[in-house]
C-alpha positions as CSV (number, residue, x, y, z in Angstrom):
1,X,70.1,4.7,82.3
2,X,68.0,4.2,85.4
3,X,64.9,6.1,86.4
4,X,64.5,6.8,90.1
5,X,60.9,7.9,90.8
6,X,59.4,8.4,94.1
7,X,56.0,7.0,95.0
8,X,54.5,10.5,94.9
9,X,55.8,11.0,91.3
10,X,54.4,7.7,90.2
11,X,51.0,8.5,91.8
12,X,51.0,11.9,90.1
13,X,51.7,10.3,86.7
14,X,49.0,7.7,87.1
15,X,46.6,10.5,88.2
16,X,47.4,12.6,85.1
17,X,46.9,9.6,82.8
18,X,43.6,8.8,84.5
19,X,42.5,12.4,84.1
20,X,43.4,12.4,80.5
21,X,41.5,9.1,79.9
22,X,38.4,10.5,81.7
23,X,38.5,13.7,79.6
24,X,38.8,11.7,76.4
25,X,35.8,9.5,77.3
26,X,33.7,12.5,78.3
27,X,34.4,14.3,75.0
28,X,33.6,11.1,73.0
29,X,30.3,10.8,74.7
30,X,29.5,14.5,74.2
31,X,30.3,14.1,70.5
32,X,28.0,11.1,70.2
33,X,25.1,13.0,71.9
34,X,25.7,16.0,69.5
35,X,25.7,13.6,66.5
36,X,22.4,12.0,67.7
37,X,20.8,15.4,68.0
38,X,21.9,16.4,64.5
39,X,20.5,13.2,63.0
40,X,17.2,13.8,64.7
41,X,16.9,17.4,63.5
42,X,17.9,16.3,59.9
43,X,15.0,13.8,60.0
44,X,12.5,16.5,60.8
45,X,13.8,18.8,58.1
46,X,13.8,16.0,55.5
47,X,10.3,15.0,56.5
48,X,9.0,18.6,56.2
49,X,10.5,18.8,52.7
50,X,8.8,15.6,51.6
51,X,5.5,16.7,53.0
52,X,5.6,20.0,51.2
53,X,6.6,18.4,47.9
54,X,3.9,15.7,48.1
55,X,1.3,18.3,49.0
56,X,2.3,20.4,46.0
57,X,2.0,17.4,43.7
58,X,-1.5,16.5,45.1
59,X,-2.6,20.1,44.7
60,X,-1.4,20.3,41.2
61,X,-3.1,17.1,40.1
62,X,-6.3,18.1,41.8
63,X,-6.3,21.5,40.1
64,X,-5.7,20.0,36.7
65,X,-8.5,17.5,37.0
66,X,-11.0,19.9,38.5
67,X,-10.4,22.6,35.9
68,X,-10.2,20.4,32.8
69,X,-12.5,17.5,33.4
70,X,-16.3,17.3,33.6
71,X,-16.4,13.7,34.9
72,X,-17.8,13.7,38.5
73,X,-16.5,10.3,39.3
74,X,-12.9,11.3,38.4
75,X,-13.2,14.4,40.5
76,X,-14.4,12.4,43.5
77,X,-11.5,10.0,43.1
78,X,-9.0,12.8,42.7
79,X,-10.3,14.5,45.8
80,X,-10.8,11.3,47.9
81,X,-7.5,9.5,47.2
82,X,-5.2,12.0,48.7
83,X,-7.4,12.1,51.8
84,X,-7.1,8.3,52.2
85,X,-3.3,8.5,51.7
86,X,-3.1,11.4,54.3
87,X,-5.2,9.5,56.8
88,X,-2.9,6.4,56.4
89,X,0.3,8.4,56.8
90,X,-1.0,10.3,59.8
91,X,-2.2,7.1,61.5
92,X,1.3,5.5,60.9
93,X,3.1,8.7,62.0
94,X,1.1,9.0,65.2
95,X,1.2,5.3,66.2
96,X,4.4,4.3,68.0
97,X,5.5,0.9,66.8
98,X,9.2,1.0,67.7
99,X,11.8,3.0,69.5
100,X,14.8,4.6,67.8
101,X,17.6,3.5,70.0
102,X,21.3,3.1,69.3
103,X,23.1,-0.1,70.1
104,X,25.3,0.0,73.1
105,X,28.7,-1.5,73.3
106,X,29.8,-3.6,76.2
107,X,28.8,-2.4,79.6
108,X,28.1,1.2,78.5
109,X,25.3,2.6,80.8
110,X,23.0,5.4,80.1
């Protein structure tokens, strides 16, 4: 069995293969960008949940100490300690120390 293809048919086949390859690469990059965006939004939601939970714990402990204790030193510690922790966390959160970047493979350009 012999195939007899004209140069036009060969060029058309190569063009179709090249187009399919380019579409595949484009869709892979688009999927990667979508995954990166989803990860970033999940981080924000997770952080918000942790902040709300920690705030509720601090508030509950402060309420217990203030309503059931008469020791002024203990009240000052219970009110001051969360402020110190919050100041530390805010300072760390607002200070940029590194960039969240993904590793690139080969000669992939951005």
